[in-house]
C-alpha positions in Angstrom: 240.8 363.6 189.4 239.4 367.2 189.0 236.4 368.7 188.9 235.8 371.7 186.3 233.1 374.1 187.0 231.9 377.6 185.2 231.5 377.8 181.7 232.8 375.6 178.7 235.1 376.4 176.6 233.2 376.1 173.0 234.1 377.3 169.6 232.5 380.9 168.7 229.2 380.7 166.6 229.4 381.9 163.2 227.2 385.8 164.6 229.9 385.9 167.5 233.2 385.2 165.1 231.9 387.4 162.9 231.5 390.3 165.4 235.3 389.3 166.6 237.1 389.3 163.3 235.0 392.7 162.3 236.7 394.1 166.0 240.6 392.6 164.9 239.9 394.5 161.6 239.1 397.9 163.0 241.9 397.1 165.7 244.6 396.4 162.6 243.3 399.0 160.6 243.8 401.5 164.0 246.9 400.5 164.1 248.3 401.6 160.4 245.8 404.7 160.2 247.1 405.8 163.8 243.5 406.5 165.2 244.0 407.0 168.9 239.9 407.1 168.9 239.6 403.8 167.3 242.2 402.3 169.6 240.9 403.7 173.1 237.6 402.3 172.0 239.1 398.4 171.4 241.1 398.3 173.8 239.7 398.1 177.7 241.4 400.1 180.1 243.2 396.9 181.7 245.1 396.1 178.3 248.3 393.9 179.2 249.6 394.2 175.2 253.1 392.5 175.2 254.9 392.7 171.2 257.2 390.5 169.8 260.4 391.6 171.2 258.9 391.0 175.2 258.2 394.9 175.6 255.2 395.0 177.5 252.5 398.1 177.7 249.5 399.1 179.6 247.3 400.8 177.1 247.8 404.5 177.7 252.0 403.4 176.9 250.8 401.4 174.0 248.5 404.1 172.8 252.2 407.1 173.0 253.3 404.2 171.7 251.6 404.3 168.4 251.3 407.8 168.5 254.7 408.1 168.7 256.5 406.2 166.7 254.3 405.1 163.7 255.7 401.4 163.6 253.2 399.7 162.0 252.7 399.6 157.9 251.3 396.5 157.2 249.7 393.5 159.0 248.1 390.3 157.8 246.2 388.1 160.1 246.4 384.2 159.0 243.3 381.8 160.0 241.8 382.9 163.6 240.9 380.5 166.0 238.1 382.0 168.3 237.0 380.4 171.0 234.5 381.6 173.9 234.8 381.2 177.4 231.3 382.6 178.7 231.9 386.7 177.7 235.8 386.0 177.2 236.8 385.3 173.6 240.4 383.5 173.3 242.0 384.5 169.6 245.2 382.3 168.4 246.5 382.4 165.2 249.6 384.2 162.8 250.1 387.6 162.8 252.5 389.1 160.2 253.9 392.9 161.0 255.4 394.7 158.7 257.1 397.5 160.6 259.4 400.6 160.2 262.4 401.3 162.6 264.5 403.9 164.5 266.9 404.5 161.1 264.0 404.2 158.4 264.1 400.5 157.5 261.6 398.2 157.4 261.5 394.9 159.0 258.9 392.1 159.0 258.2 390.1 162.2 255.7 387.0 162.3 254.5 384.4 164.5 251.8 383.4 166.6 249.5 385.6 168.2 246.8 385.1 171.8 244.3 387.7 172.2 241.6 388.1 174.5 238.5 389.9 174.4 235.8 390.4 177.0 232.1 391.6 176.3 231.7 394.5 177.8 229.2 396.0 180.1 227.3 398.2 176.4 227.6 394.7 174.4 231.3 395.5 172.5 233.7 393.4 172.6 236.9 395.0 174.1 240.9 393.8 173.7 242.2 392.9 177.5 245.1 390.8 176.4 247.9 390.7 173.5 250.7 388.2 173.2 252.8 387.8 170.4 255.5 385.2 170.2 257.7 385.6 167.1 258.4 382.5 164.6 262.1 381.5 166.2 264.3 378.1 165.6 262.9 374.9 165.6 265.8 372.6 167.5 263.7 369.6 167.5 262.3 367.9 164.6 258.5 368.4 164.6 256.4 365.4 166.0 253.4 363.8 163.2 251.1 366.5 164.5 253.2 369.1 164.9 254.1 368.2 161.0 250.3 368.1 160.2 250.0 371.9 161.5 252.9 372.9 159.8 252.3 371.7 157.2 248.3 373.2 157.4 250.1 376.6 157.8 252.1 377.1 155.1 248.7 376.5 152.7 247.1 378.8 154.6 250.2 381.4 154.1 250.3 380.7 150.2 246.4 381.2 149.4 
């Protein structure tokens, strides 16, 4: 039998949830606006950002990517689940990005995202990790729990 010590994993209270949703909205808008100063402030220097195709960036590389490629043309989030472990927030939920391509065309990439933020010494929440897993082919029939989750997601996407 294992023993768990340290801070428990708990749902974010409404005030903390509102803070984190505001930080996520600022991140989303800064990507669209190519606002490097805001992106710099919102991301911890230790950031590891993994894009849907598996390309992984440090904070400096992400800022360079956004500045030189201006790939983000739109982004929509679904419901976000926010859990806390002390001063660390785990955010999970759907993301649909509209992205520019090198040939000038536009594509849409949708999937599930896991983001990790930490409350820094100055009291601000900053992103330390981002991972997007794009939607893919489902080869197994869904379990009952998976089917219920997929149905709930479709209802949310219809809103």
